[in-house]
C-alpha positions in Angstrom: 20.7 10.3 -9.4 20.7 11.5 -13.0 19.5 15.1 -13.6 15.9 14.2 -14.4 13.4 17.0 -15.0 10.9 16.7 -12.1 7.9 19.0 -12.6 6.9 21.9 -10.4 5.3 19.4 -8.0 8.6 17.6 -7.7 7.3 14.5 -9.5 8.1 12.8 -12.8 5.7 10.6 -14.8 6.6 6.9 -15.0 5.5 4.4 -17.7 5.7 0.8 -16.6 6.1 -2.0 -19.2 6.2 -5.8 -18.9 9.8 -6.8 -19.6 8.9 -10.1 -21.3 5.9 -9.1 -23.4 6.4 -5.4 -23.9 2.8 -4.7 -22.7 2.3 -1.3 -21.1 1.1 -1.9 -17.6 0.5 1.4 -16.0 1.3 5.1 -15.7 2.4 6.4 -12.3 4.4 9.1 -10.7 7.6 9.3 -8.6 9.2 11.9 -6.6 12.9 11.7 -5.9 12.5 9.6 -2.8 10.2 7.1 -4.5 12.7 6.8 -7.4 15.6 6.2 -4.9 13.6 3.6 -3.0 12.8 1.8 -6.3 16.4 1.8 -7.4 17.7 0.6 -4.0 15.1 -2.2 -3.5 14.6 -3.2 -7.1 10.9 -2.9 -6.6 8.6 -0.2 -7.9 7.6 2.5 -5.5 5.2 5.3 -6.5 4.3 8.7 -5.2 0.6 9.3 -4.6 -0.1 12.9 -5.5 -3.6 12.7 -3.9 -2.4 11.3 -0.6 1.1 12.8 -0.6 3.0 9.7 0.2 5.1 6.9 -1.2 3.8 3.4 -1.6 5.4 0.2 -2.9 3.5 -1.5 -5.6 2.0 -4.7 -4.2 2.6 -4.1 -0.5 -1.0 -5.0 0.1 -2.0 -7.1 -2.9 1.3 -8.9 -3.3 1.3 -7.9 -7.0 4.9 -6.5 -6.9 6.9 -5.2 -9.8 10.5 -6.3 -10.0 12.6 -3.8 -11.9 14.7 -5.1 -14.9 15.9 -1.7 -16.2 15.0 1.9 -16.5 15.1 4.3 -19.4 14.7 8.1 -19.7 13.2 10.0 -22.6 15.0 12.6 -24.7 13.8 15.5 -22.6 14.6 13.7 -19.3 11.1 14.5 -18.1 9.6 11.0 -18.1 10.9 7.5 -17.2 10.2 4.0 -18.6 10.6 1.1 -16.2 10.6 -2.5 -17.6 9.5 -4.9 -14.9 8.6 -8.5 -14.1 5.0 -8.2 -13.0 3.6 -10.5 -10.4 -0.1 -10.9 -10.8 -2.1 -8.0 -12.2 -0.9 -4.5 -12.4 -4.3 -2.7 -12.3 -6.4 -2.3 -9.2 -9.4 -3.4 -11.2 -7.9 -6.8 -11.5 -6.7 -6.7 -15.1 -3.1 -7.3 -16.3 -2.8 -3.7 -17.5 -4.4 -0.5 -16.5 -4.9 0.3 -20.2 -7.8 -1.1 -22.2 -9.5 -0.4 -25.6 -11.9 2.5 -25.4 -15.5 1.3 -25.4 -14.8 -2.0 -23.6 -16.2 -2.5 -20.1 -14.0 -5.5 -19.2 -12.6 -5.0 -15.8 -11.2 -8.4 -15.1 -12.3 -9.9 -11.8 -13.0 -6.5 -10.4 -10.8 -7.1 -7.4 -11.6 -5.0 -4.4 -8.5 -3.2 -3.3 -10.2 -1.5 -0.4 -7.7 -3.1 2.0 -5.5 -0.2 1.1 -7.6 1.6 3.6 -5.6 -0.3 6.2 -2.5 1.5 4.9 -4.2 4.9 5.4 -5.2 3.8 8.9 -1.6 2.6 9.6 -0.1 5.9 8.4 -2.5 8.0 10.5 -1.9 5.9 13.6 1.8 6.2 13.2 1.7 9.9 12.6 -0.3 10.3 15.8 2.2 8.1 17.6 5.0 10.4 16.5 3.1 13.7 16.8 0.5 13.3 19.6 -2.7 15.3 19.0 -4.9 16.9 21.6 -8.4 15.5 22.0 -7.3 12.3 20.1 -8.4 8.9 21.3 -5.4 7.4 19.5 -3.1 9.6 21.5 -4.9 8.6 24.7 -4.4 4.9 23.9 -0.6 5.4 23.3 -0.3 7.4 26.5 -2.1 4.6 28.4 0.7 2.2 27.7 1.1 -1.3 26.2 -0.9 -3.2 28.9 -4.0 -1.1 28.3 -3.6 -1.3 24.5 -3.4 -5.1 24.6 -6.5 -5.1 26.9 -8.5 -3.1 24.5 -7.6 -5.4 21.6 -8.8 -8.3 23.7 -12.0 -6.6 24.6 -12.7 -5.7 21.0 -12.0 -9.3 19.9 -14.5 -10.6 22.4 -17.1 -8.1 21.3 -16.5 -9.1 17.6 -17.1 -12.8 18.2 -20.2 -12.2 20.3 -21.7 -9.8 17.8 -25.0 -10.8 16.2 -25.9 -10.0 12.6 -23.8 -9.0 9.6 -23.9 -5.2 10.3 -23.0 -5.6 13.9 -20.1 -8.0 13.1 -18.8 -5.5 10.5 -19.0 -2.7 13.0 -17.2 -4.6 15.8 -14.6 -5.9 13.4 -13.8 -2.3 12.3 -13.3 -1.5 16.0 -11.0 -4.5 16.4 -8.9 -3.7 13.4 -8.5 -0.1 14.5 -7.3 -1.2 18.0 -5.1 -3.8 16.4 -3.5 -1.1 14.2 -2.7 0.9 17.3 -1.2 -2.2 19.0 1.0 -3.0 16.0 2.2 0.6 15.8 3.0 0.6 19.5 5.1 -2.5 19.0 6.7 -1.1 15.9 5.2 -3.7 13.5 3.8 -2.8 10.1 1.0 -4.4 8.2 3.5 -5.3 5.5 5.3 -7.5 8.1 2.1 -9.4 8.6 1.6 -9.7 4.9 5.1 -11.1 4.5 4.4 -13.8 7.1 1.1 -14.7 5.4 2.9 -14.9 2.1 5.6 -17.2 3.6 2.9 -19.5 5.0 1.1 -19.6 1.6 4.3 -20.6 -0.2 5.1 -23.2 2.4 1.7 -24.8 2.0 1.9 -25.1 -1.7 
C-alpha cells in the first residue's frame, strides 16, 4: 500500500465518483483493512466509525460499487475512487448522497433497515467465537445443531399461527433471530443468501 496519511483514528476520507458521469456519489471512510479489501476485490468497502467495522457497499441492498481507479490528493490524506455504481448510492434512495441545500427530495426514501440484520449477524458470530455468560445465544450454540434447528422450526410455526400485525411482527423477529443463530452455526452468512436470491432474480428475467 502507498504511504497514505491515515488520521489519528486510523482512517482516511474517501470521495466516490461515478466513472461515467463524473457525479460525486458519496463521502466515506476507510481504514487500512477496508482499503485492502477494496483493492483486492474491486468492490468498495468502507469502515464505519460509529460501529467500528468494515462493510462492503451493497452487501444488503445490492447497490455495489465496482472500482475503476483510485487517486490520492496532493497531501496523501484523502482518496478519490471512480466507480461503476449499481443502483443508487445513497441510503435514502437517491443516486448521490449530495443534494442542493434547501431541497427535500429524498428519492424513493428506501428503507435500509435490513442492515439491522448485519448487526445481528455480527453480534451472533461474535458470541459464537467468544461465548458470554448469561447469554441465550451462547446457550443455543452450546445446545448443538439439532436443538438449534428445532428452535427455528418452533419459531416458524409460531410465526405462521400468529394473529394480528403486531403479533406477526413479534414472532417474525424471533424467527429471524433464531435463523441468524442457525446460519452462524452452519457457517453461512446473510450475504450468501443474498447472492442466491440475486442469482434467482437474474435467472428469472
